[in-house]
C-alpha positions, 0 to 999 in steps of 0.5 A: 530545455528551459522547461526542464530547468523551470521544473527542477527549480520549482521542485527544489523550491517546493522541497525547501518550503516543505523543509521549512514548514516541517512537512518533509519530516513526516511520512505523509509529507514524504508521500506527498513529495514522492507523488509530486516528484515521481508521479507515475513511477511512484504509483506504479511502484506502490501498486506493484508492492500492493499486488505483491503483498496481496499475492503473498497474503493469499499464499500464506492463507492458502498454505496455512489452511485458513478457512474464511468461514471459521474466521467469520464465525470467530468474528461473529462470536467476538462481536457478540452477533448471532451465530451463522449471521455472516458465516451462514451466508458467506461463499467460501471463495468470496470469503477467502478474497475478502480475508486476503484483502483485509489481511493485505490492508492490515499490512499497509503500515509496513508497506507504505514506509517501504514504498516511501524509502525505496521509490527514489532508487527504484524509479531511478533504476528503471528510468536510467535502464530505458 
């Protein structure tokens, strides 16, 4: 019981320090605080959201009929590279996986604030349910 009191007091003091230094008012500071306070629950929630957006990205590419070879050709022409330098050697399945990962990483500026805002209620919900 004493260890829990010490842990909660330490978390409170670290939060006060973060408030005083202004670190808590940035997304990076909130991200660090959440990973410190919620640990494994935060990581589980972050990766759940990451895989959900990856699945939605794959579904959007599949339903939208986006061809990764055409996208690779457009990238080649945009960068001024020789035609077929990438798209000629690209496997369509691996190209689609790469396109899904690239699209998913472009969603990171939207995903991280969502995870930061929703981590506390989600972790509390699942920890009280158990």
